[in-house]
All heavy atoms as atom14 arrays in JSON, in Angstrom:
{
  "sequence": "MADTYAGEFYCVKCKEKREAEGEVVISESGRRMAKATCPVCGTKLNRILGKA",
  "atom14_mask": [
    [1, 1, 1, 1, 1, 1, 1, 1, 0, 0, 0, 0, 0, 0],
    [1, 1, 1, 1, 1, 0, 0, 0, 0, 0, 0, 0, 0, 0],
    [1, 1, 1, 1, 1, 1, 1, 1, 0, 0, 0, 0, 0, 0],
    [1, 1, 1, 1, 1, 1, 1, 0, 0, 0, 0, 0, 0, 0],
    [1, 1, 1, 1, 1, 1, 1, 1, 1, 1, 1, 1, 0, 0],
    [1, 1, 1, 1, 1, 0, 0, 0, 0, 0, 0, 0, 0, 0],
    [1, 1, 1, 1, 0, 0, 0, 0, 0, 0, 0, 0, 0, 0],
    [1, 1, 1, 1, 1, 1, 1, 1, 1, 0, 0, 0, 0, 0],
    [1, 1, 1, 1, 1, 1, 1, 1, 1, 1, 1, 0, 0, 0],
    [1, 1, 1, 1, 1, 1, 1, 1, 1, 1, 1, 1, 0, 0],
    [1, 1, 1, 1, 1, 1, 0, 0, 0, 0, 0, 0, 0, 0],
    [1, 1, 1, 1, 1, 1, 1, 0, 0, 0, 0, 0, 0, 0],
    [1, 1, 1, 1, 1, 1, 1, 1, 1, 0, 0, 0, 0, 0],
    [1, 1, 1, 1, 1, 1, 0, 0, 0, 0, 0, 0, 0, 0],
    [1, 1, 1, 1, 1, 1, 1, 1, 1, 0, 0, 0, 0, 0],
    [1, 1, 1, 1, 1, 1, 1, 1, 1, 0, 0, 0, 0, 0],
    [1, 1, 1, 1, 1, 1, 1, 1, 1, 0, 0, 0, 0, 0],
    [1, 1, 1, 1, 1, 1, 1, 1, 1, 1, 1, 0, 0, 0],
    [1, 1, 1, 1, 1, 1, 1, 1, 1, 0, 0, 0, 0, 0],
    [1, 1, 1, 1, 1, 0, 0, 0, 0, 0, 0, 0, 0, 0],
    [1, 1, 1, 1, 1, 1, 1, 1, 1, 0, 0, 0, 0, 0],
    [1, 1, 1, 1, 0, 0, 0, 0, 0, 0, 0, 0, 0, 0],
    [1, 1, 1, 1, 1, 1, 1, 1, 1, 0, 0, 0, 0, 0],
    [1, 1, 1, 1, 1, 1, 1, 0, 0, 0, 0, 0, 0, 0],
    [1, 1, 1, 1, 1, 1, 1, 0, 0, 0, 0, 0, 0, 0],
    [1, 1, 1, 1, 1, 1, 1, 1, 0, 0, 0, 0, 0, 0],
    [1, 1, 1, 1, 1, 1, 0, 0, 0, 0, 0, 0, 0, 0],
    [1, 1, 1, 1, 1, 1, 1, 1, 1, 0, 0, 0, 0, 0],
    [1, 1, 1, 1, 1, 1, 0, 0, 0, 0, 0, 0, 0, 0],
    [1, 1, 1, 1, 0, 0, 0, 0, 0, 0, 0, 0, 0, 0],
    [1, 1, 1, 1, 1, 1, 1, 1, 1, 1, 1, 0, 0, 0],
    [1, 1, 1, 1, 1, 1, 1, 1, 1, 1, 1, 0, 0, 0],
    [1, 1, 1, 1, 1, 1, 1, 1, 0, 0, 0, 0, 0, 0],
    [1, 1, 1, 1, 1, 0, 0, 0, 0, 0, 0, 0, 0, 0],
    [1, 1, 1, 1, 1, 1, 1, 1, 1, 0, 0, 0, 0, 0],
    [1, 1, 1, 1, 1, 0, 0, 0, 0, 0, 0, 0, 0, 0],
    [1, 1, 1, 1, 1, 1, 1, 0, 0, 0, 0, 0, 0, 0],
    [1, 1, 1, 1, 1, 1, 0, 0, 0, 0, 0, 0, 0, 0],
    [1, 1, 1, 1, 1, 1, 1, 0, 0, 0, 0, 0, 0, 0],
    [1, 1, 1, 1, 1, 1, 1, 0, 0, 0, 0, 0, 0, 0],
    [1, 1, 1, 1, 1, 1, 0, 0, 0, 0, 0, 0, 0, 0],
    [1, 1, 1, 1, 0, 0, 0, 0, 0, 0, 0, 0, 0, 0],
    [1, 1, 1, 1, 1, 1, 1, 0, 0, 0, 0, 0, 0, 0],
    [1, 1, 1, 1, 1, 1, 1, 1, 1, 0, 0, 0, 0, 0],
    [1, 1, 1, 1, 1, 1, 1, 1, 0, 0, 0, 0, 0, 0],
    [1, 1, 1, 1, 1, 1, 1, 1, 0, 0, 0, 0, 0, 0],
    [1, 1, 1, 1, 1, 1, 1, 1, 1, 1, 1, 0, 0, 0],
    [1, 1, 1, 1, 1, 1, 1, 1, 0, 0, 0, 0, 0, 0],
    [1, 1, 1, 1, 1, 1, 1, 1, 0, 0, 0, 0, 0, 0],
    [1, 1, 1, 1, 0, 0, 0, 0, 0, 0, 0, 0, 0, 0],
    [1, 1, 1, 1, 1, 1, 1, 1, 1, 0, 0, 0, 0, 0],
    [1, 1, 1, 1, 1, 0, 0, 0, 0, 0, 0, 0, 0, 0]
  ],
  "atom14_positions": [
    [[-13.89, -14.49, -7.49], [-13.64, -14.22, -6.09], [-13.65, -12.74, -5.86], [-12.77, -12.04, -6.21], [-12.34, -14.89, -5.67], [-12.04, -14.76, -4.2], [-10.44, -15.58, -3.87], [-10.85, -16.33, -2.34], [0.0, 0.0, 0.0], [0.0, 0.0, 0.0], [0.0, 0.0, 0.0], [0.0, 0.0, 0.0], [0.0, 0.0, 0.0], [0.0, 0.0, 0.0]],
    [[-14.69, -12.22, -5.18], [-14.78, -10.82, -4.89], [-14.73, -10.4, -3.44], [-15.55, -9.64, -3.0], [-16.02, -10.34, -5.62], [0.0, 0.0, 0.0], [0.0, 0.0, 0.0], [0.0, 0.0, 0.0], [0.0, 0.0, 0.0], [0.0, 0.0, 0.0], [0.0, 0.0, 0.0], [0.0, 0.0, 0.0], [0.0, 0.0, 0.0], [0.0, 0.0, 0.0]],
    [[-13.88, -11.07, -2.74], [-13.72, -10.82, -1.3], [-13.04, -9.41, -1.11], [-12.29, -8.95, -1.92], [-12.93, -11.81, -0.57], [-13.59, -13.21, -0.56], [-14.78, -13.25, -0.72], [-12.87, -14.23, -0.34], [0.0, 0.0, 0.0], [0.0, 0.0, 0.0], [0.0, 0.0, 0.0], [0.0, 0.0, 0.0], [0.0, 0.0, 0.0], [0.0, 0.0, 0.0]],
    [[-13.44, -8.71, 0.01], [-12.8, -7.53, 0.35], [-12.2, -7.66, 1.7], [-12.64, -8.43, 2.5], [-13.8, -6.37, 0.33], [-14.91, -6.6, 1.21], [-14.35, -6.08, -1.11], [0.0, 0.0, 0.0], [0.0, 0.0, 0.0], [0.0, 0.0, 0.0], [0.0, 0.0, 0.0], [0.0, 0.0, 0.0], [0.0, 0.0, 0.0], [0.0, 0.0, 0.0]],
    [[-11.18, -6.76, 1.97], [-10.56, -6.73, 3.26], [-10.45, -5.26, 3.67], [-10.04, -4.42, 2.93], [-9.07, -7.3, 3.13], [-8.27, -7.15, 4.4], [-8.44, -8.01, 5.42], [-7.31, -6.06, 4.51], [-7.63, -7.86, 6.58], [-6.63, -5.92, 5.67], [-6.77, -6.79, 6.68], [-6.08, -6.63, 7.87], [0.0, 0.0, 0.0], [0.0, 0.0, 0.0]],
    [[-10.93, -5.02, 4.9], [-10.79, -3.68, 5.43], [-9.99, -3.71, 6.67], [-10.31, -4.46, 7.6], [-12.25, -3.14, 5.77], [0.0, 0.0, 0.0], [0.0, 0.0, 0.0], [0.0, 0.0, 0.0], [0.0, 0.0, 0.0], [0.0, 0.0, 0.0], [0.0, 0.0, 0.0], [0.0, 0.0, 0.0], [0.0, 0.0, 0.0], [0.0, 0.0, 0.0]],
    [[-8.94, -2.93, 6.7], [-8.07, -2.98, 7.85], [-6.82, -2.17, 7.59], [-6.8, -1.23, 6.75], [0.0, 0.0, 0.0], [0.0, 0.0, 0.0], [0.0, 0.0, 0.0], [0.0, 0.0, 0.0], [0.0, 0.0, 0.0], [0.0, 0.0, 0.0], [0.0, 0.0, 0.0], [0.0, 0.0, 0.0], [0.0, 0.0, 0.0], [0.0, 0.0, 0.0]],
    [[-5.75, -2.45, 8.38], [-4.52, -1.63, 8.32], [-3.67, -2.1, 7.21], [-3.34, -3.4, 7.13], [-3.84, -1.66, 9.66], [-4.37, -0.8, 10.72], [-3.49, -0.66, 11.9], [-2.68, -1.52, 12.13], [-3.68, 0.41, 12.59], [0.0, 0.0, 0.0], [0.0, 0.0, 0.0], [0.0, 0.0, 0.0], [0.0, 0.0, 0.0], [0.0, 0.0, 0.0]],
    [[-3.09, -1.24, 6.48], [-1.99, -1.5, 5.54], [-0.84, -0.61, 5.92], [-1.08, 0.47, 6.42], [-2.39, -1.13, 4.07], [-3.48, -2.0, 3.55], [-4.87, -1.85, 3.86], [-3.23, -3.01, 2.71], [-5.79, -2.63, 3.32], [-4.13, -3.79, 2.16], [-5.5, -3.63, 2.41], [0.0, 0.0, 0.0], [0.0, 0.0, 0.0], [0.0, 0.0, 0.0]],
    [[0.43, -1.02, 5.53], [1.52, -0.13, 5.83], [1.96, 0.48, 4.44], [2.21, -0.1, 3.52], [2.75, -0.94, 6.29], [3.89, -0.05, 6.63], [3.98, 0.7, 7.81], [5.03, -0.05, 5.69], [5.02, 1.52, 8.02], [6.09, 0.74, 6.04], [6.15, 1.55, 7.13], [7.19, 2.37, 7.39], [0.0, 0.0, 0.0], [0.0, 0.0, 0.0]],
    [[1.94, 1.8, 4.46], [2.29, 2.55, 3.3], [3.77, 2.86, 3.38], [4.33, 3.5, 4.25], [1.58, 3.92, 3.28], [1.97, 4.89, 1.7], [0.0, 0.0, 0.0], [0.0, 0.0, 0.0], [0.0, 0.0, 0.0], [0.0, 0.0, 0.0], [0.0, 0.0, 0.0], [0.0, 0.0, 0.0], [0.0, 0.0, 0.0], [0.0, 0.0, 0.0]],
    [[4.48, 2.41, 2.3], [5.94, 2.55, 2.29], [6.31, 3.94, 2.05], [7.35, 4.42, 2.51], [6.53, 1.54, 1.19], [8.08, 1.69, 1.13], [6.19, 0.12, 1.54], [0.0, 0.0, 0.0], [0.0, 0.0, 0.0], [0.0, 0.0, 0.0], [0.0, 0.0, 0.0], [0.0, 0.0, 0.0], [0.0, 0.0, 0.0], [0.0, 0.0, 0.0]],
    [[5.58, 4.65, 1.25], [5.85, 6.03, 0.9], [5.62, 7.01, 2.12], [6.46, 7.8, 2.37], [5.09, 6.45, -0.29], [5.48, 7.65, -1.01], [4.73, 7.9, -2.26], [5.23, 9.07, -3.07], [4.45, 9.27, -4.38], [0.0, 0.0, 0.0], [0.0, 0.0, 0.0], [0.0, 0.0, 0.0], [0.0, 0.0, 0.0], [0.0, 0.0, 0.0]],
    [[4.55, 6.85, 2.78], [4.19, 7.67, 3.92], [4.93, 7.21, 5.18], [5.06, 7.87, 6.13], [2.71, 7.63, 4.17], [1.68, 8.3, 2.95], [0.0, 0.0, 0.0], [0.0, 0.0, 0.0], [0.0, 0.0, 0.0], [0.0, 0.0, 0.0], [0.0, 0.0, 0.0], [0.0, 0.0, 0.0], [0.0, 0.0, 0.0], [0.0, 0.0, 0.0]],
    [[5.37, 5.87, 5.21], [5.98, 5.29, 6.34], [5.05, 5.32, 7.6], [5.49, 5.54, 8.68], [7.32, 5.9, 6.68], [8.38, 5.74, 5.63], [9.64, 6.25, 6.02], [10.71, 5.66, 4.99], [11.35, 6.7, 4.2], [0.0, 0.0, 0.0], [0.0, 0.0, 0.0], [0.0, 0.0, 0.0], [0.0, 0.0, 0.0], [0.0, 0.0, 0.0]],
    [[3.73, 5.02, 7.38], [2.8, 4.99, 8.35], [1.8, 3.98, 7.99], [1.58, 3.57, 6.91], [2.04, 6.3, 8.6], [2.93, 7.47, 9.11], [2.15, 8.69, 9.42], [0.93, 8.6, 9.57], [2.81, 9.68, 9.41], [0.0, 0.0, 0.0], [0.0, 0.0, 0.0], [0.0, 0.0, 0.0], [0.0, 0.0, 0.0], [0.0, 0.0, 0.0]],
    [[1.03, 3.45, 9.11], [-0.12, 2.51, 8.94], [-1.29, 3.32, 8.49], [-1.57, 4.33, 9.11], [-0.34, 1.74, 10.12], [0.77, 0.72, 10.44], [0.31, -0.14, 11.59], [1.49, -1.16, 11.82], [1.19, -1.93, 13.05], [0.0, 0.0, 0.0], [0.0, 0.0, 0.0], [0.0, 0.0, 0.0], [0.0, 0.0, 0.0], [0.0, 0.0, 0.0]],
    [[-2.04, 2.84, 7.48], [-3.19, 3.5, 6.98], [-4.36, 2.46, 6.98], [-4.25, 1.35, 6.71], [-3.01, 4.02, 5.56], [-1.89, 4.97, 5.41], [-2.17, 6.25, 5.86], [-1.11, 7.2, 5.58], [-0.84, 8.37, 6.28], [-1.61, 8.68, 7.2], [0.17, 9.1, 5.89], [0.0, 0.0, 0.0], [0.0, 0.0, 0.0], [0.0, 0.0, 0.0]],
    [[-5.61, 3.07, 7.37], [-6.82, 2.3, 7.24], [-7.33, 2.31, 5.84], [-7.4, 3.46, 5.28], [-7.85, 2.86, 8.21], [-7.61, 2.5, 9.68], [-7.79, 1.04, 10.01], [-8.64, 0.43, 9.48], [-7.09, 0.69, 10.9], [0.0, 0.0, 0.0], [0.0, 0.0, 0.0], [0.0, 0.0, 0.0], [0.0, 0.0, 0.0], [0.0, 0.0, 0.0]],
    [[-7.53, 1.22, 5.21], [-8.07, 1.23, 3.8], [-8.87, -0.06, 3.58], [-8.81, -1.04, 4.38], [-6.86, 1.28, 2.84], [0.0, 0.0, 0.0], [0.0, 0.0, 0.0], [0.0, 0.0, 0.0], [0.0, 0.0, 0.0], [0.0, 0.0, 0.0], [0.0, 0.0, 0.0], [0.0, 0.0, 0.0], [0.0, 0.0, 0.0], [0.0, 0.0, 0.0]],
    [[-9.55, -0.04, 2.5], [-10.39, -1.17, 2.16], [-9.88, -1.65, 0.77], [-9.75, -0.86, -0.16], [-11.92, -0.82, 2.06], [-12.69, -2.08, 1.73], [-14.23, -1.77, 1.9], [-14.59, -0.85, 2.62], [-15.05, -2.55, 1.33], [0.0, 0.0, 0.0], [0.0, 0.0, 0.0], [0.0, 0.0, 0.0], [0.0, 0.0, 0.0], [0.0, 0.0, 0.0]],
    [[-9.59, -3.0, 0.61], [-8.97, -3.41, -0.59], [-9.62, -4.8, -1.02], [-10.46, -5.3, -0.3], [0.0, 0.0, 0.0], [0.0, 0.0, 0.0], [0.0, 0.0, 0.0], [0.0, 0.0, 0.0], [0.0, 0.0, 0.0], [0.0, 0.0, 0.0], [0.0, 0.0, 0.0], [0.0, 0.0, 0.0], [0.0, 0.0, 0.0], [0.0, 0.0, 0.0]],
    [[-9.18, -5.23, -2.19], [-9.64, -6.44, -2.77], [-8.73, -7.65, -2.46], [-7.46, -7.39, -2.49], [-9.82, -6.32, -4.27], [-10.46, -7.39, -5.01], [-10.64, -7.18, -6.47], [-10.96, -5.96, -6.86], [-10.35, -8.0, -7.31], [0.0, 0.0, 0.0], [0.0, 0.0, 0.0], [0.0, 0.0, 0.0], [0.0, 0.0, 0.0], [0.0, 0.0, 0.0]],
    [[-9.23, -8.78, -2.21], [-8.43, -9.95, -1.86], [-8.17, -10.67, -3.11], [-9.09, -11.03, -3.9], [-9.13, -10.88, -0.85], [-8.35, -12.13, -0.59], [-9.38, -10.14, 0.47], [0.0, 0.0, 0.0], [0.0, 0.0, 0.0], [0.0, 0.0, 0.0], [0.0, 0.0, 0.0], [0.0, 0.0, 0.0], [0.0, 0.0, 0.0], [0.0, 0.0, 0.0]],
    [[-6.88, -10.97, -3.37], [-6.46, -11.79, -4.58], [-5.6, -12.89, -4.2], [-5.07, -12.82, -3.05], [-5.74, -10.8, -5.64], [-6.67, -9.83, -6.23], [-4.54, -10.23, -5.02], [0.0, 0.0, 0.0], [0.0, 0.0, 0.0], [0.0, 0.0, 0.0], [0.0, 0.0, 0.0], [0.0, 0.0, 0.0], [0.0, 0.0, 0.0], [0.0, 0.0, 0.0]],
    [[-5.38, -13.86, -5.03], [-4.44, -14.97, -4.76], [-3.15, -14.72, -5.56], [-3.2, -14.55, -6.68], [-5.05, -16.3, -5.24], [-6.47, -16.59, -4.52], [-4.18, -17.44, -4.9], [-6.42, -16.73, -3.03], [0.0, 0.0, 0.0], [0.0, 0.0, 0.0], [0.0, 0.0, 0.0], [0.0, 0.0, 0.0], [0.0, 0.0, 0.0], [0.0, 0.0, 0.0]],
    [[-2.04, -14.76, -4.85], [-0.75, -14.54, -5.54], [-0.28, -15.71, -6.23], [-0.88, -16.79, -6.14], [0.27, -14.12, -4.42], [0.7, -15.18, -3.68], [0.0, 0.0, 0.0], [0.0, 0.0, 0.0], [0.0, 0.0, 0.0], [0.0, 0.0, 0.0], [0.0, 0.0, 0.0], [0.0, 0.0, 0.0], [0.0, 0.0, 0.0], [0.0, 0.0, 0.0]],
    [[0.76, -15.62, -6.99], [1.32, -16.68, -7.81], [1.86, -17.9, -6.86], [1.79, -19.04, -7.21], [2.49, -16.27, -8.63], [2.02, -15.33, -9.73], [3.23, -14.79, -10.54], [4.39, -15.26, -10.29], [3.05, -13.94, -11.36], [0.0, 0.0, 0.0], [0.0, 0.0, 0.0], [0.0, 0.0, 0.0], [0.0, 0.0, 0.0], [0.0, 0.0, 0.0]],
    [[2.25, -17.59, -5.64], [2.69, -18.55, -4.7], [1.54, -19.23, -3.92], [1.83, -20.05, -3.07], [3.72, -17.99, -3.8], [3.16, -16.92, -2.99], [0.0, 0.0, 0.0], [0.0, 0.0, 0.0], [0.0, 0.0, 0.0], [0.0, 0.0, 0.0], [0.0, 0.0, 0.0], [0.0, 0.0, 0.0], [0.0, 0.0, 0.0], [0.0, 0.0, 0.0]],
    [[0.36, -18.78, -4.14], [-0.84, -19.35, -3.47], [-1.18, -18.66, -2.13], [-2.09, -19.19, -1.49], [0.0, 0.0, 0.0], [0.0, 0.0, 0.0], [0.0, 0.0, 0.0], [0.0, 0.0, 0.0], [0.0, 0.0, 0.0], [0.0, 0.0, 0.0], [0.0, 0.0, 0.0], [0.0, 0.0, 0.0], [0.0, 0.0, 0.0], [0.0, 0.0, 0.0]],
    [[-0.6, -17.55, -1.9], [-1.06, -16.86, -0.69], [-2.09, -15.84, -0.99], [-2.27, -15.31, -2.12], [0.14, -16.08, -0.12], [1.23, -16.99, 0.46], [2.21, -16.18, 1.18], [3.27, -17.02, 1.78], [3.2, -17.36, 3.04], [2.25, -17.1, 3.74], [4.18, -18.15, 3.5], [0.0, 0.0, 0.0], [0.0, 0.0, 0.0], [0.0, 0.0, 0.0]],
    [[-3.02, -15.51, 0.01], [-4.0, -14.53, -0.06], [-3.41, -13.13, 0.24], [-2.72, -13.03, 1.21], [-5.15, -14.81, 0.88], [-5.94, -16.07, 0.51], [-6.99, -16.46, 1.53], [-7.89, -15.35, 1.74], [-8.28, -14.88, 2.82], [-7.81, -15.39, 3.99], [-9.11, -13.83, 3.07], [0.0, 0.0, 0.0], [0.0, 0.0, 0.0], [0.0, 0.0, 0.0]],
    [[-3.64, -12.27, -0.64], [-3.16, -10.86, -0.42], [-4.26, -9.89, -0.68], [-5.2, -10.09, -1.51], [-2.04, -10.52, -1.49], [-0.79, -11.35, -1.3], [0.45, -10.98, -2.51], [0.61, -9.23, -2.38], [0.0, 0.0, 0.0], [0.0, 0.0, 0.0], [0.0, 0.0, 0.0], [0.0, 0.0, 0.0], [0.0, 0.0, 0.0], [0.0, 0.0, 0.0]],
    [[-4.29, -8.78, 0.1], [-5.18, -7.75, 0.0], [-4.43, -6.59, -0.68], [-3.31, -6.22, -0.4], [-5.71, -7.21, 1.32], [0.0, 0.0, 0.0], [0.0, 0.0, 0.0], [0.0, 0.0, 0.0], [0.0, 0.0, 0.0], [0.0, 0.0, 0.0], [0.0, 0.0, 0.0], [0.0, 0.0, 0.0], [0.0, 0.0, 0.0], [0.0, 0.0, 0.0]],
    [[-5.06, -5.99, -1.77], [-4.54, -4.9, -2.55], [-5.44, -3.65, -2.37], [-6.6, -3.76, -2.57], [-4.32, -5.24, -3.94], [-3.27, -6.35, -4.11], [-2.96, -6.52, -5.56], [-1.75, -7.51, -5.75], [-1.22, -7.45, -7.01], [0.0, 0.0, 0.0], [0.0, 0.0, 0.0], [0.0, 0.0, 0.0], [0.0, 0.0, 0.0], [0.0, 0.0, 0.0]],
    [[-4.83, -2.54, -2.07], [-5.61, -1.24, -1.86], [-4.78, -0.17, -2.38], [-3.65, -0.3, -2.82], [-6.02, -1.15, -0.43], [0.0, 0.0, 0.0], [0.0, 0.0, 0.0], [0.0, 0.0, 0.0], [0.0, 0.0, 0.0], [0.0, 0.0, 0.0], [0.0, 0.0, 0.0], [0.0, 0.0, 0.0], [0.0, 0.0, 0.0], [0.0, 0.0, 0.0]],
    [[-5.34, 1.11, -2.23], [-4.65, 2.32, -2.56], [-4.62, 3.15, -1.29], [-5.62, 3.28, -0.6], [-5.38, 3.05, -3.67], [-5.51, 2.14, -4.73], [-4.63, 4.3, -4.15], [0.0, 0.0, 0.0], [0.0, 0.0, 0.0], [0.0, 0.0, 0.0], [0.0, 0.0, 0.0], [0.0, 0.0, 0.0], [0.0, 0.0, 0.0], [0.0, 0.0, 0.0]],
    [[-3.48, 3.79, -1.04], [-3.27, 4.7, 0.09], [-4.22, 5.89, -0.11], [-4.24, 6.62, -1.11], [-1.82, 5.19, 0.22], [-1.55, 6.3, 1.6], [0.0, 0.0, 0.0], [0.0, 0.0, 0.0], [0.0, 0.0, 0.0], [0.0, 0.0, 0.0], [0.0, 0.0, 0.0], [0.0, 0.0, 0.0], [0.0, 0.0, 0.0], [0.0, 0.0, 0.0]],
    [[-5.02, 6.22, 0.89], [-5.95, 7.31, 0.82], [-5.22, 8.68, 0.87], [-5.87, 9.75, 0.44], [-6.91, 7.17, 2.03], [-6.17, 6.31, 2.95], [-5.23, 5.47, 2.22], [0.0, 0.0, 0.0], [0.0, 0.0, 0.0], [0.0, 0.0, 0.0], [0.0, 0.0, 0.0], [0.0, 0.0, 0.0], [0.0, 0.0, 0.0], [0.0, 0.0, 0.0]],
    [[-3.99, 8.79, 1.34], [-3.28, 9.98, 1.39], [-2.43, 10.31, 0.18], [-2.63, 11.39, -0.41], [-2.44, 10.01, 2.68], [-1.62, 11.31, 2.72], [-3.28, 9.8, 3.94], [0.0, 0.0, 0.0], [0.0, 0.0, 0.0], [0.0, 0.0, 0.0], [0.0, 0.0, 0.0], [0.0, 0.0, 0.0], [0.0, 0.0, 0.0], [0.0, 0.0, 0.0]],
    [[-1.64, 9.37, -0.19], [-0.72, 9.63, -1.32], [-0.97, 8.91, -2.61], [-0.38, 9.22, -3.63], [0.79, 9.23, -0.82], [1.07, 7.56, -0.59], [0.0, 0.0, 0.0], [0.0, 0.0, 0.0], [0.0, 0.0, 0.0], [0.0, 0.0, 0.0], [0.0, 0.0, 0.0], [0.0, 0.0, 0.0], [0.0, 0.0, 0.0], [0.0, 0.0, 0.0]],
    [[-1.86, 7.92, -2.59], [-2.28, 7.18, -3.8], [-1.35, 6.02, -4.17], [-1.62, 5.41, -5.21], [0.0, 0.0, 0.0], [0.0, 0.0, 0.0], [0.0, 0.0, 0.0], [0.0, 0.0, 0.0], [0.0, 0.0, 0.0], [0.0, 0.0, 0.0], [0.0, 0.0, 0.0], [0.0, 0.0, 0.0], [0.0, 0.0, 0.0], [0.0, 0.0, 0.0]],
    [[-0.45, 5.67, -3.33], [0.47, 4.57, -3.58], [-0.33, 3.19, -3.42], [-1.23, 3.11, -2.63], [1.62, 4.57, -2.61], [2.29, 5.82, -2.74], [2.62, 3.45, -2.95], [0.0, 0.0, 0.0], [0.0, 0.0, 0.0], [0.0, 0.0, 0.0], [0.0, 0.0, 0.0], [0.0, 0.0, 0.0], [0.0, 0.0, 0.0], [0.0, 0.0, 0.0]],
    [[0.05, 2.22, -4.17], [-0.55, 0.9, -4.08], [-0.12, 0.26, -2.78], [1.13, 0.28, -2.49], [-0.22, -0.02, -5.28], [-0.78, 0.46, -6.55], [-0.42, -0.45, -7.68], [-0.99, 0.07, -9.02], [-0.49, -0.91, -10.09], [0.0, 0.0, 0.0], [0.0, 0.0, 0.0], [0.0, 0.0, 0.0], [0.0, 0.0, 0.0], [0.0, 0.0, 0.0]],
    [[-1.01, -0.38, -2.07], [-0.66, -1.04, -0.82], [-1.02, -2.56, -0.91], [-1.89, -2.88, -1.61], [-1.56, -0.47, 0.33], [-1.57, 1.08, 0.56], [-2.61, 1.4, 1.54], [-0.2, 1.47, 0.98], [0.0, 0.0, 0.0], [0.0, 0.0, 0.0], [0.0, 0.0, 0.0], [0.0, 0.0, 0.0], [0.0, 0.0, 0.0], [0.0, 0.0, 0.0]],
    [[-0.13, -3.34, -0.31], [-0.29, -4.77, -0.28], [-0.25, -5.3, 1.13], [0.57, -4.79, 1.93], [0.78, -5.51, -1.11], [0.59, -5.29, -2.57], [-0.4, -5.31, -3.16], [1.75, -4.89, -3.18], [0.0, 0.0, 0.0], [0.0, 0.0, 0.0], [0.0, 0.0, 0.0], [0.0, 0.0, 0.0], [0.0, 0.0, 0.0], [0.0, 0.0, 0.0]],
    [[-1.06, -6.35, 1.47], [-0.98, -6.98, 2.79], [-1.12, -8.45, 2.55], [-2.09, -8.87, 1.94], [-2.01, -6.4, 3.76], [-1.91, -7.03, 5.1], [-2.9, -6.54, 5.97], [-2.87, -7.16, 7.24], [-2.68, -6.63, 8.41], [-2.44, -5.36, 8.49], [-2.59, -7.33, 9.5], [0.0, 0.0, 0.0], [0.0, 0.0, 0.0], [0.0, 0.0, 0.0]],
    [[-0.19, -9.19, 3.02], [-0.27, -10.66, 2.98], [-1.24, -11.2, 4.02], [-0.97, -10.87, 5.23], [1.1, -11.31, 3.05], [1.98, -10.88, 1.85], [1.01, -12.84, 3.07], [3.34, -11.28, 1.91], [0.0, 0.0, 0.0], [0.0, 0.0, 0.0], [0.0, 0.0, 0.0], [0.0, 0.0, 0.0], [0.0, 0.0, 0.0], [0.0, 0.0, 0.0]],
    [[-2.24, -11.91, 3.67], [-3.21, -12.4, 4.71], [-2.97, -13.91, 5.17], [-3.38, -14.22, 6.2], [-4.57, -12.3, 4.11], [-5.04, -10.87, 3.69], [-6.39, -10.94, 3.01], [-5.09, -9.98, 4.86], [0.0, 0.0, 0.0], [0.0, 0.0, 0.0], [0.0, 0.0, 0.0], [0.0, 0.0, 0.0], [0.0, 0.0, 0.0], [0.0, 0.0, 0.0]],
    [[-2.27, -14.67, 4.34], [-1.99, -16.02, 4.67], [-2.38, -16.88, 3.57], [-2.9, -16.52, 2.58], [0.0, 0.0, 0.0], [0.0, 0.0, 0.0], [0.0, 0.0, 0.0], [0.0, 0.0, 0.0], [0.0, 0.0, 0.0], [0.0, 0.0, 0.0], [0.0, 0.0, 0.0], [0.0, 0.0, 0.0], [0.0, 0.0, 0.0], [0.0, 0.0, 0.0]],
    [[-2.15, -18.27, 3.68], [-2.44, -19.18, 2.62], [-3.97, -19.31, 2.47], [-4.66, -19.31, 3.37], [-1.71, -20.51, 2.85], [-0.27, -20.36, 2.7], [0.46, -21.75, 2.74], [1.89, -21.5, 2.53], [2.61, -22.77, 2.5], [0.0, 0.0, 0.0], [0.0, 0.0, 0.0], [0.0, 0.0, 0.0], [0.0, 0.0, 0.0], [0.0, 0.0, 0.0]],
    [[-4.3, -19.66, 1.22], [-5.76, -19.86, 0.93], [-6.27, -21.18, 1.43], [-5.59, -22.1, 1.7], [-5.91, -19.85, -0.6], [0.0, 0.0, 0.0], [0.0, 0.0, 0.0], [0.0, 0.0, 0.0], [0.0, 0.0, 0.0], [0.0, 0.0, 0.0], [0.0, 0.0, 0.0], [0.0, 0.0, 0.0], [0.0, 0.0, 0.0], [0.0, 0.0, 0.0]]
  ]
}
């Protein structure tokens, strides 16, 4: 599964919303999540997209 998600993520370190492009993965609980990297500080970003 090589889906991508481009949109807003919330960076906990910067405390701001950032535009980024990330990869969609399935979590252990069965939810779809997008994982990316903050373009400003390099912190890992996660966004829950919903159930698969």
